TORPA-622515 format. One record per atom (N, C-alpha, C): residue number from 1; atom name; x, y, z. Coordinates in steps of 0.001 Angstrom, whole numbers, plus 500000, padded with zeros to 6 digits. Example, Ala and Ser with C-alpha at 12.3 -4.5 7.8 and 13.67 -1.06 7.14 Angstrom:
BEGIN
@resi 1 | name N | east 513190 | north 494310 | up 507800
@resi 1 | name CA | east 512300 | north 495500 | up 507800
@resi 1 | name C | east 513200 | north 496700 | up 507800
@resi 2 | name N | east 512850 | north 497750 | up 507080
@resi 2 | name CA | east 513670 | north 498940 | up 507140
@resi 2 | name C | east 512900 | north 500030 | up 507870
***
This chain:
BEGIN
@resi 1 | name N | east 547854 | north 683005 | up 665785
@resi 1 | name CA | east 546489 | north 683395 | up 666084
@resi 1 | name C | east 546208 | north 683176 | up 667574
@resi 2 | name N | east 545479 | north 684078 | up 668180
@resi 2 | name CA | east 545154 | north 683984 | up 669603
@resi 2 | name C | east 544260 | north 682772 | up 669858
@resi 3 | name N | east 544348 | north 682248 | up 671065
@resi 3 | name CA | east 543526 | north 681114 | up 671472
@resi 3 | name C | east 542048 | north 681468 | up 671324
@resi 4 | name N | east 541302 | north 680587 | up 670683
@resi 4 | name CA | east 539868 | north 680819 | up 670491
@resi 4 | name C | east 539136 | north 680774 | up 671835
@resi 5 | name N | east 538215 | north 681660 | up 672009
@resi 5 | name CA | east 537415 | north 681739 | up 673245
@resi 5 | name C | east 535938 | north 681652 | up 672872
@resi 6 | name N | east 535129 | north 681006 | up 673708
@resi 6 | name CA | east 533694 | north 680964 | up 673409
@resi 6 | name C | east 533058 | north 682339 | up 673558
@resi 7 | name N | east 532083 | north 682601 | up 672710
@resi 7 | name CA | east 531298 | north 683822 | up 672823
@resi 7 | name C | east 530060 | north 683471 | up 673640
@resi 8 | name N | east 529814 | north 684260 | up 674687
@resi 8 | name CA | east 528733 | north 683939 | up 675619
@resi 8 | name C | east 527827 | north 685135 | up 675871
@resi 9 | name N | east 526627 | north 684832 | up 676301
@resi 9 | name CA | east 525669 | north 685826 | up 676795
@resi 9 | name C | east 525543 | north 685584 | up 678290
@resi 10 | name N | east 525874 | north 686591 | up 679088
@resi 10 | name CA | east 525770 | north 686481 | up 680544
@resi 10 | name C | east 524626 | north 687385 | up 681005
@resi 11 | name N | east 523638 | north 686795 | up 681649
@resi 11 | name CA | east 522556 | north 687559 | up 682281
@resi 11 | name C | east 522903 | north 687666 | up 683760
@resi 12 | name N | east 522811 | north 688892 | up 684292
@resi 12 | name CA | east 523243 | north 689108 | up 685672
@resi 12 | name C | east 522476 | north 690266 | up 686288
@resi 13 | name N | east 522588 | north 690389 | up 687593
@resi 13 | name CA | east 521915 | north 691449 | up 688339
@resi 13 | name C | east 522934 | north 692460 | up 688850
@resi 14 | name N | east 522638 | north 693739 | up 688634
@resi 14 | name CA | east 523521 | north 694812 | up 689073
@resi 14 | name C | east 522839 | north 695601 | up 690182
@resi 15 | name N | east 523636 | north 696263 | up 690984
@resi 15 | name CA | east 523056 | north 697127 | up 692014
@resi 15 | name C | east 522368 | north 698305 | up 691332
@resi 16 | name N | east 521412 | north 698885 | up 691999
@resi 16 | name CA | east 520612 | north 699935 | up 691396
@resi 16 | name C | east 520391 | north 701059 | up 692397
@resi 17 | name N | east 520598 | north 702280 | up 691939
@resi 17 | name CA | east 520343 | north 703459 | up 692751
@resi 17 | name C | east 519666 | north 704491 | up 691860
@resi 18 | name N | east 518361 | north 704336 | up 691639
@resi 18 | name CA | east 517681 | north 705195 | up 690677
@resi 18 | name C | east 517523 | north 706642 | up 691109
@resi 19 | name N | east 517805 | north 706963 | up 692343
@resi 19 | name CA | east 517642 | north 708337 | up 692798
@resi 19 | name C | east 518863 | north 708754 | up 693604
@resi 20 | name N | east 519332 | north 709974 | up 693370
@resi 20 | name CA | east 520500 | north 710480 | up 694099
@resi 20 | name C | east 520103 | north 711514 | up 695133
@resi 21 | name N | east 518856 | north 711623 | up 695386
@resi 21 | name CA | east 518391 | north 712632 | up 696339
@resi 21 | name C | east 517888 | north 711957 | up 697614
@resi 22 | name N | east 517745 | north 712738 | up 698663
@resi 22 | name CA | east 517139 | north 712246 | up 699885
@resi 22 | name C | east 515656 | north 712030 | up 699625
@resi 23 | name N | east 515128 | north 710941 | up 700174
@resi 23 | name CA | east 513715 | north 710672 | up 700003
@resi 23 | name C | east 513197 | north 709845 | up 701175
@resi 24 | name N | east 511915 | north 709777 | up 701263
@resi 24 | name CA | east 511276 | north 709021 | up 702334
@resi 24 | name C | east 511663 | north 707549 | up 702230
@resi 25 | name N | east 511950 | north 706922 | up 703370
@resi 25 | name CA | east 512362 | north 705518 | up 703381
@resi 25 | name C | east 511296 | north 704580 | up 702824
@resi 26 | name N | east 510040 | north 704959 | up 702875
@resi 26 | name CA | east 508981 | north 704113 | up 702326
@resi 26 | name C | east 509023 | north 704068 | up 700794
@resi 27 | name N | east 509662 | north 705055 | up 700168
@resi 27 | name CA | east 509743 | north 705094 | up 698712
@resi 27 | name C | east 510694 | north 704048 | up 698140
@resi 28 | name N | east 511585 | north 703507 | up 698952
@resi 28 | name CA | east 512570 | north 702556 | up 698436
@resi 28 | name C | east 512039 | north 701132 | up 698367
@resi 29 | name N | east 510830 | north 700886 | up 698784
@resi 29 | name CA | east 510299 | north 699523 | up 698824
@resi 29 | name C | east 510257 | north 698863 | up 697448
@resi 30 | name N | east 510129 | north 699632 | up 696378
@resi 30 | name CA | east 510069 | north 699065 | up 695034
@resi 30 | name C | east 511417 | north 698885 | up 694363
@resi 31 | name N | east 512508 | north 699299 | up 695006
@resi 31 | name CA | east 513842 | north 699173 | up 694404
@resi 31 | name C | east 514225 | north 697704 | up 694291
@resi 32 | name N | east 514774 | north 697343 | up 693157
@resi 32 | name CA | east 515223 | north 695969 | up 692918
@resi 32 | name C | east 516554 | north 696031 | up 692169
@resi 33 | name N | east 517328 | north 694943 | up 692225
@resi 33 | name CA | east 518530 | north 694897 | up 691393
@resi 33 | name C | east 518136 | north 695029 | up 689920
@resi 34 | name N | east 519035 | north 695577 | up 689120
@resi 34 | name CA | east 518772 | north 695844 | up 687713
@resi 34 | name C | east 519252 | north 694675 | up 686849
@resi 35 | name N | east 518348 | north 694017 | up 686106
@resi 35 | name CA | east 518779 | north 692933 | up 685210
@resi 35 | name C | east 519647 | north 693491 | up 684084
@resi 36 | name N | east 520770 | north 692842 | up 683823
@resi 36 | name CA | east 521698 | north 693262 | up 682771
@resi 36 | name C | east 522083 | north 692051 | up 681920
@resi 37 | name N | east 522522 | north 692323 | up 680707
@resi 37 | name CA | east 523045 | north 691288 | up 679814
@resi 37 | name C | east 524352 | north 691776 | up 679226
@resi 38 | name N | east 525336 | north 690891 | up 679161
@resi 38 | name CA | east 526632 | north 691200 | up 678579
@resi 38 | name C | east 527003 | north 690090 | up 677609
@resi 39 | name N | east 527429 | north 690465 | up 676403
@resi 39 | name CA | east 527874 | north 689506 | up 675394
@resi 39 | name C | east 529351 | north 689742 | up 675140
@resi 40 | name N | east 530130 | north 688674 | up 675063
@resi 40 | name CA | east 531545 | north 688825 | up 674764
@resi 40 | name C | east 532283 | north 687506 | up 674807
@resi 41 | name N | east 533593 | north 687602 | up 674705
@resi 41 | name CA | east 534457 | north 686428 | up 674768
@resi 41 | name C | east 534657 | north 686034 | up 676227
@resi 42 | name N | east 534427 | north 684779 | up 676550
@resi 42 | name CA | east 534627 | north 684285 | up 677915
@resi 42 | name C | east 536118 | north 684069 | up 678137
@resi 43 | name N | east 536737 | north 684934 | up 678943
@resi 43 | name CA | east 538173 | north 684872 | up 679185
@resi 43 | name C | east 538516 | north 683987 | up 680380
@resi 44 | name N | east 537713 | north 684107 | up 681456
@resi 44 | name CA | east 537924 | north 683298 | up 682662
@resi 44 | name C | east 536601 | north 683054 | up 683361
@resi 45 | name N | east 536520 | north 681902 | up 683959
@resi 45 | name CA | east 535362 | north 681534 | up 684774
@resi 45 | name C | east 535939 | north 681120 | up 686132
@resi 46 | name N | east 535921 | north 682061 | up 687086
@resi 46 | name CA | east 536525 | north 681820 | up 688403
@resi 46 | name C | east 535447 | north 681649 | up 689466
@resi 47 | name N | east 535871 | north 681275 | up 690665
@resi 47 | name CA | east 534932 | north 681148 | up 691786
@resi 47 | name C | east 534260 | north 682470 | up 692110
@resi 48 | name N | east 535021 | north 683564 | up 692000
@resi 48 | name CA | east 534508 | north 684874 | up 692414
@resi 48 | name C | east 533938 | north 685718 | up 691280
@resi 49 | name N | east 534294 | north 685413 | up 690009
@resi 49 | name CA | east 533859 | north 686271 | up 688907
@resi 49 | name C | east 533914 | north 685572 | up 687563
@resi 50 | name N | east 533128 | north 686107 | up 686636
@resi 50 | name CA | east 533178 | north 685728 | up 685226
@resi 50 | name C | east 533840 | north 686917 | up 684515
@resi 51 | name N | east 534885 | north 686656 | up 683730
@resi 51 | name CA | east 535590 | north 687722 | up 683027
@resi 51 | name C | east 535253 | north 687638 | up 681543
@resi 52 | name N | east 534696 | north 688733 | up 681013
@resi 52 | name CA | east 534285 | north 688822 | up 679621
@resi 52 | name C | east 535099 | north 689923 | up 678942
@resi 53 | name N | east 535520 | north 689696 | up 677697
@resi 53 | name CA | east 536185 | north 690730 | up 676898
@resi 53 | name C | east 535304 | north 691036 | up 675689
@resi 54 | name N | east 535104 | north 692304 | up 675400
@resi 54 | name CA | east 534289 | north 692702 | up 674254
@resi 54 | name C | east 535059 | north 692563 | up 672946
@resi 55 | name N | east 536378 | north 692699 | up 673012
@resi 55 | name CA | east 537210 | north 692637 | up 671806
@resi 55 | name C | east 538422 | north 691758 | up 672064
@resi 56 | name N | east 538855 | north 691046 | up 671004
@resi 56 | name CA | east 540018 | north 690183 | up 671126
@resi 56 | name C | east 540774 | north 690192 | up 669803
@resi 57 | name N | east 542088 | north 690352 | up 669866
@resi 57 | name CA | east 542905 | north 690348 | up 668661
@resi 57 | name C | east 543013 | north 688934 | up 668112
@resi 58 | name N | east 543040 | north 688810 | up 666799
@resi 58 | name CA | east 543251 | north 687488 | up 666206
@resi 58 | name C | east 544486 | north 687490 | up 665312
@resi 59 | name N | east 545385 | north 688458 | up 665552
@resi 59 | name CA | east 546634 | north 688539 | up 664797
@resi 59 | name C | east 547613 | north 687453 | up 665223
@resi 60 | name N | east 548518 | north 687096 | up 664339
@resi 60 | name CA | east 549517 | north 686069 | up 664619
@resi 60 | name C | east 550357 | north 686453 | up 665823
@resi 61 | name N | east 550399 | north 685594 | up 666818
@resi 61 | name CA | east 551211 | north 685817 | up 668003
@resi 61 | name C | east 550670 | north 686849 | up 668971
@resi 62 | name N | east 549537 | north 687436 | up 668683
@resi 62 | name CA | east 548984 | north 688469 | up 669556
@resi 62 | name C | east 548120 | north 687839 | up 670642
@resi 63 | name N | east 548278 | north 688315 | up 671855
@resi 63 | name CA | east 547512 | north 687771 | up 672984
@resi 63 | name C | east 546747 | north 688872 | up 673708
@resi 64 | name N | east 546337 | north 689900 | up 672972
@resi 64 | name CA | east 545658 | north 691027 | up 673606
@resi 64 | name C | east 544142 | north 690956 | up 673436
@resi 65 | name N | east 543462 | north 691446 | up 674455
@resi 65 | name CA | east 542009 | north 691596 | up 674425
@resi 65 | name C | east 541692 | north 692900 | up 675140
@resi 66 | name N | east 540484 | north 693409 | up 674949
@resi 66 | name CA | east 540156 | north 694682 | up 675581
@resi 66 | name C | east 538714 | north 694783 | up 676005
@resi 67 | name N | east 538428 | north 695863 | up 676696
@resi 67 | name CA | east 537081 | north 696134 | up 677213
@resi 67 | name C | east 536600 | north 694999 | up 678116
@resi 68 | name N | east 537420 | north 694679 | up 679115
@resi 68 | name CA | east 537087 | north 693609 | up 680057
@resi 68 | name C | east 535963 | north 694021 | up 680999
@resi 69 | name N | east 535140 | north 693059 | up 681348
@resi 69 | name CA | east 534125 | north 693240 | up 682378
@resi 69 | name C | east 534239 | north 692067 | up 683343
@resi 70 | name N | east 534376 | north 692364 | up 684633
@resi 70 | name CA | east 534386 | north 691340 | up 685672
@resi 70 | name C | east 533009 | north 691353 | up 686338
@resi 71 | name N | east 532271 | north 690274 | up 686180
@resi 71 | name CA | east 530929 | north 690178 | up 686754
@resi 71 | name C | east 531013 | north 689274 | up 687981
@resi 72 | name N | east 530677 | north 689795 | up 689164
@resi 72 | name CA | east 530737 | north 688964 | up 690363
@resi 72 | name C | east 529878 | north 687703 | up 690199
@resi 73 | name N | east 530432 | north 686569 | up 690562
@resi 73 | name CA | east 529770 | north 685273 | up 690370
@resi 73 | name C | east 528396 | north 685222 | up 691035
@resi 74 | name N | east 528270 | north 685822 | up 692218
@resi 74 | name CA | east 526992 | north 685757 | up 692919
@resi 74 | name C | east 525932 | north 686652 | up 692279
@resi 75 | name N | east 526302 | north 687434 | up 691266
@resi 75 | name CA | east 525335 | north 688259 | up 690521
@resi 75 | name C | east 524876 | north 687586 | up 689232
@resi 76 | name N | east 525559 | north 686517 | up 688820
@resi 76 | name CA | east 525257 | north 685844 | up 687560
@resi 76 | name C | east 523979 | north 685021 | up 687683
@resi 77 | name N | east 523048 | north 685261 | up 686755
@resi 77 | name CA | east 521791 | north 684512 | up 686701
@resi 77 | name C | east 521955 | north 683329 | up 685744
@resi 78 | name N | east 522570 | north 683577 | up 684568
@resi 78 | name CA | east 522776 | north 682499 | up 683596
@resi 78 | name C | east 523915 | north 682847 | up 682646
@resi 79 | name N | east 524501 | north 681792 | up 682065
@resi 79 | name CA | east 525534 | north 681933 | up 681040
@resi 79 | name C | east 525136 | north 681022 | up 679882
@resi 80 | name N | east 525027 | north 681603 | up 678693
@resi 80 | name CA | east 524648 | north 680822 | up 677517
@resi 80 | name C | east 525732 | north 680958 | up 676468
@resi 81 | name N | east 526235 | north 679842 | up 676001
@resi 81 | name CA | east 527252 | north 679851 | up 674946
@resi 81 | name C | east 526575 | north 680155 | up 673609
@resi 82 | name N | east 527079 | north 681156 | up 672900
@resi 82 | name CA | east 526506 | north 681545 | up 671611
@resi 82 | name C | east 527277 | north 680953 | up 670445
@resi 83 | name N | east 528593 | north 680810 | up 670614
@resi 83 | name CA | east 529428 | north 680250 | up 669550
@resi 83 | name C | east 530669 | north 679644 | up 670133
***
């Protein structure tokens, strides 16, 4: 069986570009980073990033996981252990 990993909820801020057209520079004053939440298996907690996997095999001898997300550490607002 694969090594058990904690399931976590990571709240973080992502870059945001709500418009792809040219516009007046005064219109961008309300732009803010976009709050996001990601739930998954905590694979690594590094200085530069938190690595989350959405899926993980639990078969005998299997060490595979998938749907990885690397969230830059400086974007992380909070990490809460769910299980």
